[in-house]
Structure formats: structure tokens, C-alpha cells
MDTraj code that builds the backbone (N, CA, C; nanometers):
import mdtraj as md
import numpy as np

residues = "MET LYS ALA TYR GLU MET PRO LEU ARG VAL SER GLU GLU GLY LYS LEU GLU LEU PRO GLU GLU LEU LEU ARG ARG LEU GLN PRO ASP GLN ILE VAL ARG VAL ILE VAL LEU ILE SER GLU PRO ALA ASP ALA GLU GLU GLN ALA SER TRP SER ARG LEU THR ALA GLU GLN PHE LEU THR GLY TYR SER GLU ALA ASP ALA VAL TYR ASP HIS ILE".split()
xyz = np.array([
    [-1.9073, 1.4129, 1.4032],
    [-1.7748, 1.4660, 1.3791],
    [-1.6860, 1.3519, 1.3299],
    [-1.6083, 1.3778, 1.2268],
    [-1.5137, 1.2804, 1.1735],
    [-1.3732, 1.3218, 1.2150],
    [-1.2880, 1.2233, 1.2319],
    [-1.1482, 1.2498, 1.2667],
    [-1.0584, 1.1816, 1.1641],
    [-0.9526, 1.2505, 1.1262],
    [-0.8541, 1.1965, 1.0345],
    [-0.7189, 1.2051, 1.1040],
    [-0.6454, 1.0950, 1.1003],
    [-0.5127, 1.0944, 1.1588],
    [-0.4119, 1.0609, 1.0509],
    [-0.3081, 1.1416, 1.0396],
    [-0.2059, 1.1195, 0.9385],
    [-0.0805, 1.1966, 0.9754],
    [0.0336, 1.1472, 0.9351],
    [0.1557, 1.2241, 0.9576],
    [0.1603, 1.3405, 0.8584],
    [0.2017, 1.4561, 0.9031],
    [0.2138, 1.5738, 0.8173],
    [0.3557, 1.6279, 0.8256],
    [0.3975, 1.6895, 0.7199],
    [0.5298, 1.7517, 0.7160],
    [0.5132, 1.9014, 0.7403],
    [0.6100, 1.9576, 0.8112],
    [0.6140, 2.1021, 0.8315],
    [0.7039, 2.1586, 0.7215],
    [0.6508, 2.2537, 0.6439],
    [0.7266, 2.3112, 0.5325],
    [0.8380, 2.4015, 0.5839],
    [0.9240, 2.4449, 0.4921],
    [1.0323, 2.5372, 0.5265],
    [0.9779, 2.6669, 0.5854],
    [0.8544, 2.7027, 0.5462],
    [0.7908, 2.8246, 0.5964],
    [0.7231, 2.8029, 0.7314],
    [0.7288, 2.6793, 0.7832],
    [0.6677, 2.6493, 0.9121],
    [0.5185, 2.6193, 0.9038],
    [0.4710, 2.5814, 0.7856],
    [0.3294, 2.5510, 0.7675],
    [0.3102, 2.4004, 0.7541],
    [0.1969, 2.3514, 0.8027],
    [0.1637, 2.2102, 0.7872],
    [0.1174, 2.1855, 0.6437],
    [0.1702, 2.0837, 0.5822],
    [0.1328, 2.0493, 0.4453],
    [0.0246, 1.9421, 0.4491],
    [-0.0993, 1.9802, 0.4159],
    [-0.2106, 1.8858, 0.4160],
    [-0.2181, 1.8147, 0.2818],
    [-0.2461, 1.6840, 0.2831],
    [-0.2589, 1.6106, 0.1576],
    [-0.3813, 1.6580, 0.0781],
    [-0.3703, 1.6504, -0.0540],
    [-0.4802, 1.6928, -0.1417],
    [-0.6097, 1.6196, -0.1087],
    [-0.5993, 1.4922, -0.0746],
    [-0.7184, 1.4125, -0.0411],
    [-0.7970, 1.4773, 0.0730],
    [-0.7263, 1.5245, 0.1739],
    [-0.7929, 1.5895, 0.2867],
    [-0.8457, 1.7272, 0.2473],
    [-0.7697, 1.8009, 0.1702],
    [-0.8132, 1.9349, 0.1283],
    [-0.9439, 1.9294, 0.0497],
    [-0.9622, 1.8232, -0.0286],
    [-1.0870, 1.8098, -0.1059],
    [-1.2080, 1.7913, -0.0136],
    [-1.1872, 1.7388, 0.1063],
    [-1.2972, 1.7143, 0.1998],
    [-1.3356, 1.8389, 0.2796],
    [-1.2506, 1.9412, 0.2765],
    [-1.2758, 2.0626, 0.3545],
    [-1.3515, 2.1652, 0.2710],
    [-1.4501, 2.2270, 0.3330],
    [-1.5288, 2.3306, 0.2672],
    [-1.4666, 2.4673, 0.2957],
    [-1.4768, 2.5619, 0.2013],
    [-1.4257, 2.6969, 0.2275],
    [-1.4939, 2.7563, 0.3514],
    [-1.4205, 2.8277, 0.4317],
    [-1.4691, 2.8940, 0.5537],
    [-1.5189, 2.7964, 0.6599],
    [-1.4885, 2.6688, 0.6456],
    [-1.5287, 2.5688, 0.7446],
    [-1.4378, 2.5801, 0.8663],
    [-1.4958, 2.5689, 0.9850],
    [-1.4183, 2.5674, 1.1081],
    [-1.3816, 2.4224, 1.1376],
    [-1.2540, 2.3972, 1.1652],
    [-1.2077, 2.2627, 1.1991],
    [-1.1314, 2.2697, 1.3306],
    [-1.1232, 2.1570, 1.3979],
    [-1.0441, 2.1458, 1.5213],
    [-0.9179, 2.0688, 1.4879],
    [-0.8062, 2.1159, 1.5371],
    [-0.6773, 2.0538, 1.5069],
    [-0.6078, 2.0188, 1.6376],
    [-0.5577, 1.8964, 1.6448],
    [-0.4757, 1.8532, 1.7574],
    [-0.3390, 1.8188, 1.6996],
    [-0.2348, 1.8783, 1.7520],
    [-0.0995, 1.8533, 1.7035],
    [-0.0243, 1.7725, 1.8091],
    [0.0221, 1.6553, 1.7713],
    [0.1005, 1.5694, 1.8600],
    [0.2428, 1.5643, 1.8068],
    [0.3386, 1.5974, 1.8909],
    [0.4777, 1.6012, 1.8500],
    [0.5549, 1.4973, 1.9297],
    [0.6235, 1.4075, 1.8585],
    [0.7050, 1.3065, 1.9260],
    [0.8245, 1.3745, 1.9908],
    [0.8528, 1.3324, 2.1116],
    [0.9688, 1.3836, 2.1822],
    [1.0656, 1.2691, 2.2037],
    [1.1947, 1.2992, 2.2125],
    [1.2918, 1.1918, 2.2334],
    [1.2583, 1.1043, 2.3544],
    [1.2040, 1.1637, 2.4602],
    [1.1681, 1.0852, 2.5791],
    [1.0618, 0.9820, 2.5441],
    [0.9708, 1.0161, 2.4525],
    [0.8667, 0.9217, 2.4117],
    [0.9291, 0.7984, 2.3475],
    [1.0300, 0.8176, 2.2631],
    [1.0959, 0.7049, 2.1966],
    [1.1684, 0.6193, 2.2995],
    [1.2341, 0.6835, 2.3943],
    [1.3040, 0.6096, 2.4990],
    [1.2058, 0.5316, 2.5856],
    [1.0948, 0.5944, 2.6191],
    [0.9938, 0.5275, 2.7009],
    [0.9357, 0.4081, 2.6263],
    [0.9084, 0.4252, 2.4972],
    [0.8541, 0.3149, 2.4174],
    [0.9530, 0.1990, 2.4118],
    [1.0810, 0.2306, 2.3961],
    [1.1837, 0.1256, 2.3927],
    [1.1893, 0.0522, 2.5264],
    [1.1758, 0.1266, 2.6366],
    [1.1764, 0.0645, 2.7688],
    [1.0577, -0.0299, 2.7858],
    [0.9397, 0.0146, 2.7419],
    [0.8207, -0.0703, 2.7512],
    [0.8372, -0.1954, 2.6660],
    [0.8967, -0.1812, 2.5479],
    [0.9184, -0.2972, 2.4602],
    [1.0128, -0.3975, 2.5251],
    [1.1207, -0.3470, 2.5866],
    [1.2137, -0.4368, 2.6556],
    [1.1451, -0.5082, 2.7710],
    [1.0682, -0.4336, 2.8515],
    [0.9986, -0.4925, 2.9656],
    [0.8997, -0.5991, 2.9192],
    [0.8274, -0.5709, 2.8126],
    [0.7313, -0.6676, 2.7599],
    [0.8015, -0.7958, 2.7182],
    [0.9123, -0.7826, 2.6459],
    [0.9872, -0.9012, 2.6028],
    [1.0411, -0.9789, 2.7215],
    [1.0940, -0.9071, 2.8209],
    [1.1478, -0.9743, 2.9396],
    [1.0383, -1.0510, 3.0132],
    [0.9226, -0.9880, 3.0313],
    [0.8131, -1.0520, 3.1028],
    [0.7589, -1.1715, 3.0250],
    [0.7540, -1.1588, 2.8929],
    [0.7067, -1.2688, 2.8098],
    [0.8006, -1.3888, 2.8226],
    [0.9300, -1.3619, 2.8153],
    [1.0281, -1.4712, 2.8208],
    [1.0417, -1.5304, 2.9600],
    [1.0017, -1.4581, 3.0633],
    [1.0059, -1.5106, 3.1991],
    [0.9170, -1.6340, 3.2113],
    [0.8069, -1.6338, 3.1388],
    [0.7142, -1.7461, 3.1442],
    [0.7533, -1.8621, 3.0549],
    [0.8624, -1.8487, 2.9792],
    [0.9059, -1.9543, 2.8880],
    [0.9753, -2.0651, 2.9659],
    [0.9449, -2.1867, 2.9285],
    [1.0036, -2.3042, 2.9939],
    [1.0649, -2.3941, 2.8866],
    [1.1632, -2.4751, 2.9243],
    [1.2212, -2.5708, 2.8303],
    [1.1144, -2.6652, 2.7772],
    [1.0121, -2.6910, 2.8550],
    [0.9033, -2.7791, 2.8117],
    [0.8283, -2.7167, 2.6935],
    [0.8362, -2.5845, 2.6810],
    [0.7691, -2.5171, 2.5696],
    [0.8454, -2.5317, 2.4385],
    [0.9705, -2.5793, 2.4432],
    [1.0530, -2.5922, 2.3233],
    [0.9914, -2.6860, 2.2211],
    [0.9054, -2.7774, 2.2649],
    [0.8409, -2.8686, 2.1720],
    [0.7599, -2.7925, 2.0675],
    [0.7098, -2.6748, 2.1012],
    [0.6290, -2.5957, 2.0077],
    [0.7149, -2.5195, 1.9070],
    [0.8452, -2.5103, 1.9296],
    [0.9335, -2.4384, 1.8384],
    [0.9488, -2.5093, 1.7047],
    [0.9176, -2.6379, 1.6997],
    [0.9403, -2.7158, 1.5781],
    [0.8108, -2.7513, 1.5046],
    [0.7039, -2.6874, 1.5387],
    [0.5757, -2.7171, 1.4726],
    [0.5627, -2.6343, 1.3475],
])
top = md.Topology()
chain = top.add_chain()
for i, resn in enumerate(residues, 1):
    res = top.add_residue(resn, chain, resSeq=i)
    for name in ("N", "CA", "C"):
        top.add_atom(name, md.element.get_by_symbol(name[0]), res)
traj = md.Trajectory(xyz[None], top)
């Protein structure tokens, strides 16, 4: 089984617009499995929180003695 991941646009009619490249790979009457992942605002907020935490934890280990590497 092959998997393809790509962002798709939902048309005004509420249909997913598949790229021509993918359509050429599909056979008529072929059964396919589709997984739809939808970003939610909470996901963006959670990702931002994780990014802040990562930066904070990274900088916690920084020491003035490490400043010598800033000029290399």
C-alpha cells in the first residue's frame, strides 16, 4: 500500500480538489482509503506552547561560558 500526503483545498461545492498528478495514479473503480486531518485552532495554540517550552528549556542550559561559541 502506498500513501500520499498533501494539502488539499475544499471547493465552493464542498469537494476535495485532488491534484492532476494524483488523479493520474488512480485507476477507474479503484477503492482507496482516505484519512482527513483538519487543523483546529487548539492545535495551533498547543504547537505554539510546545515551541515556547522547547526554547525556554534550551536556553535554560545556556551559560555565559558558552558565549565563546557565538563568535565562531
